[in-house]
N, C-alpha and C positions, 0 to 999 in steps of 0.2 A: 323551409322545406318540411313537408308533411307526408306521412304515409298512414293509412288507416286499414286495419284488418288485412295486412299484407300476408300472402300465403305463397309458398313454393314447395313442391314435392318432387323428388326424384325416385321413381319406382315406389318402393315401400318406405323410403326415408323422407320424413317431413323435415325440411331444412328451415323453413320459416312458417310459424304457426300462429296466424292472427296477430301479427306484430303491429303495434302503434308507436309512432315516433314523431317528434317535432324537433327540428334544429332551428333555433332562432337567428335572426339577422345579427351578425357581428359576434357570434359566440363560437367557441371551440367545443364541440360535443364529442365525447369519447364513448366508444362501444367496447365494453370489457366482457370477456367470457372465455371459457376453455375452447380448445380446438373442437370443432364440430357443433358449436353452439348456434351457428347460422350467421355469424358476423359478415363473412366475406360474401355469402349469397345475398344478404340484405344490402350491402353496399353496392354490389354489382347490379342489383335491380334499380337502386336509386341512381346509379350512373348511366342507366339505359343500356347496359350490356346484355342483360337477360330479361325476359318478360316474366312477370309474376303469374301465378295461376289464379290469383284473386286479390282483391283489395284495390285501393286507390293510392296513387303517387302524384305528388305535386312538388316540383322543384323550381325555385325562383318564380313561383306563380304560374308555371307552365307545366304541360304534360308531355311525356315522351311520344305518345301516339300522334299528336298533332303539331308539336313544336320541337321535334328532335334537332333539326338543323340550328335553330336559334339557341337551344340549350347548350349544344356542343361548343358554341362560341363563348359561352359564359361560365363554363366550369373547367376545372383542372383535375386530372385523374392520375394518381400514382397507384399502380396495381401492386398486389402482394408479390407477384412475380412478373417482371417486365423483360420480354425478349427483344433486344435491340440488335440491329445488323452488326455482326462482329467486325467487318472490314471497313466500317465507317469510323471516322474519328469522332471524339466527343463533340467537337465544334460542329461537324457536319450533321450529327444527329439533332442537336439543338436547332440549327438553322432549318433542317428539314421540318421539324415540328412547328417552328415559327411560321413556316410558309403556309400552314393549314389555317392560320387565323388572319383576319383582316387587320387586327390591331393587337398591340402587346409590347412588352419591353424588348430591347435589343438582345439578340442571342448572346453576345459576349457579356453583356451586363448580367444575364441570368447565370452564366457560368461562374461569374464572380460571386454571385449571391450564394451559390452552393459550393464555393471554394474549389472549383475545378479549372481555374485559369491555366495552371501549369500543365494540365492534361488536355488542353484544347486540341492538340495535334496527335494525341495517342489513340490508337485503335480501341474500340470497345472491348475487343477480346483480350487486351492487355491491361485493362483496368481491374483493380481489386474488386471484391464483392461489395465493399462499402462504397467505393467510387461509383460503381454501376448503380447502386441504390440512390446516390446523390444525383447522378445523371437522370434517373427516372423522375426524381422530384423536379429537376430543372425542366424537363419536358412538360410536366404538369403546370409549371408556372409561366411558361413562355407565351401563353395567350392572354396573360393578364386577367385571370379568372376572378369572378365574384365569389364563387363557392369552390372550395378545394377538398377533394376526397383523398385521404391518405390511409392506405391499408398497410399496417405494420411498417411505418416509414423509416424507423431507425434500426430495423433488424440487420445485423451484420456490421453495424457501424462501431468504431472505437469510441470510447467515452468522450473524447474531444469533439469528434465529428457529430456525435449524438447531441451534445449541448449546443453546437453551432446550428444544427437543424431546429432545435427547440427555439433558439433565438429568432430564426427565420419564421417559424410558425407564430411566435408572439408578435413579431413585426407585422405579419400579414393580417392577423386579427386586429391589431391596433389601428389598421387602416379602415376598419369597419367591415371587413370581409368575414365570411363564415367558413368553418372547417368541420368536417366529419372525419374522425380518425378511429382506427382500431389499434389496439396496442396490448402487449402482455406485460409492459413495464409499469409497475405501480407508481414509481417516482415520476414517470413521464405523464401519466394520467393526472396525478395530483398537481403537478406543476402547470400543465398546459390547459386542462379542461375546465371550462366554466361549469359544465354539468356532465354527468356520466350516466350512461344507461348500462346496467348489468344485465347481460343476456345469457339465457340458458335454455337449451332445448327449443330454440326457435322463437322464444318470447322474451320481452323485456320484463324482468321481474322486480326491478327497482330503478328509480331515476332520482337524481338530485345532485347537488354540488358534492364534491368529495368530502367536505367537512360535514355536510348533512348526513351523508350515508354512513360515515364513520360514527357520528354521534348517535345514529339509530341503534348501535350496538348497546347503548346504555353504559358503556365503559370505555376507558381509553388505553387499556393495556391488555396483553394476551400472555398467559403463562402456558408453556408447552412442556410436557414431560413424558418419559417412558419409565416403566418399572422392569425389574430384572436386569440382567447384564446384556450389553450390546457389544458388537464388534467395534473395534477402535475407530472405524471411519464413519460410524452412524451418528447422526445428530437428530434431535427431535423435530426441529422445524424445517431445516433445509431451505429456508427462504433468503439466506444471505443477510438478514437483518438482525438476527438474534445473537445475544451473547450466551454461550452455553458452557456447561461443565458436564463431561461425559466420562463414565468409567468404562475402560476397555475390558476385554475378556470374552470368553465364549458365550454365545447367546443361551440364556436359560429361560425356561417357562416361568411366568410370574402370575400370581393370582390377580384377577381383575380388581380394580378399585371401584367401590360402589359409587354409582353416579349420584345417588341421594346424599351420600356423605360429602361428595365434592361440592354439590350445590349448597350444602349447609355451611360451607366455609365462609368467613366474613369477606364481603366485597365481591363474591362470585356472582355474575349475572347470567352466565350460560356455560354449559359443559358439552363438549363434543369428543367422542372417542372413535377412532378408526384404526384398525390394524395394530392395536396395542399402544397407540399414541394418543395422549390426552391433550385437549386444548381447552383452557379455561379463559373466558372473557371476564376481566376483573376491573374493579374501580380503583383499588388501592393495592398494588402488588406488594408493598412493604408489609401489609397486614396478612395477605393471602399466603405468602411464602412460608412464614413460620408455622402457620396453622396447617398448611399442606405437609410440611416435613414432619410435624408432630402426628398427623393422621397416618402417614406411611409408617412411622416408627412404631406407633401403637399397634398397627396391623402386621408388624414384622415384614413389611414389604420393602424391598431394596429399590432405591432410586437409581436408575441407570443413566438418565440424561435429563437436563433441565435447561430451559431457555425462556427468556422473556423478551418482548418487543412491544413497541408502541403499535396500537391498532392501525391496520391499513385497509385498503379497499379489498384486498384478498380475504381478510378476516370477515368482511361484510358478506362476501360471496359464500364462504364456508358456513356462516351463520344462517344464510338463506337456503342453502342447498345441501349442506352436509358433505360437500365435496371440495377438493382443492381447485382453485382457479386454473391451474395448469394441468389438471387431469385430462387425459385424452378422451 
């Protein structure tokens, strides 16, 4: 699948701005980016749901303008939000979608793949959010697609269901099929994706394997800290991956830490500050931490919170844009 110089604008908002993308046969390609980056608009153009304002799109060697009917037989689509008839049962929904295709797996078999056998006779309106999400994936699989589009496929799923869906994606890819997915879960992208495209403001700003992108930071760890006192519930990173020590108390103003001094610390390769929170990309945290504490002590600056974690794709995004991946 290829797109070149893809463009889409809504009034004064440029959703997709000259985007170039290639998804290779047999790979799982992930699109990462904050809300509003243009991920869903891009994937809906590639799915043939909306027309671009400019650029070229080729899916499975075909174009939507001339080969739409043939393409719909060969792709599966799970939308970010899928509205299904509330008074149909899960089994009826899957059989309905199966009727749209000339070939594909048995509807009951697909319900088993997404672990909804026991909900076969349950109305859609009585399914949980996670069960409805799995039902949407079942509808995407029922035509036996060669290319699968998954837009935030595990949103709302519990951890066990999420991992079951990961196994499904891995099995689909192992059969030689291709997948394009969007996700906000770094663990999901790292585990599933052969390559990742980081998207921001309608453009792809970096492409590579997760390992390649993380290696581009020039370091394997991140140190985050704040100075001055914080409220008890504040932590420096907030990404769920860090181990932190924080001092409670009323928030107090603190003098800024000089960026040049932080860059001069041993092992520091990059420094980012936003809203009083500092993020250091480092090679050897065991060398950086004592030097950082000594720098703060010498400047009579109180450390309020400290966290360290292994570098992730989110850190790559921060290094490239200066913003958090989950920023609105």
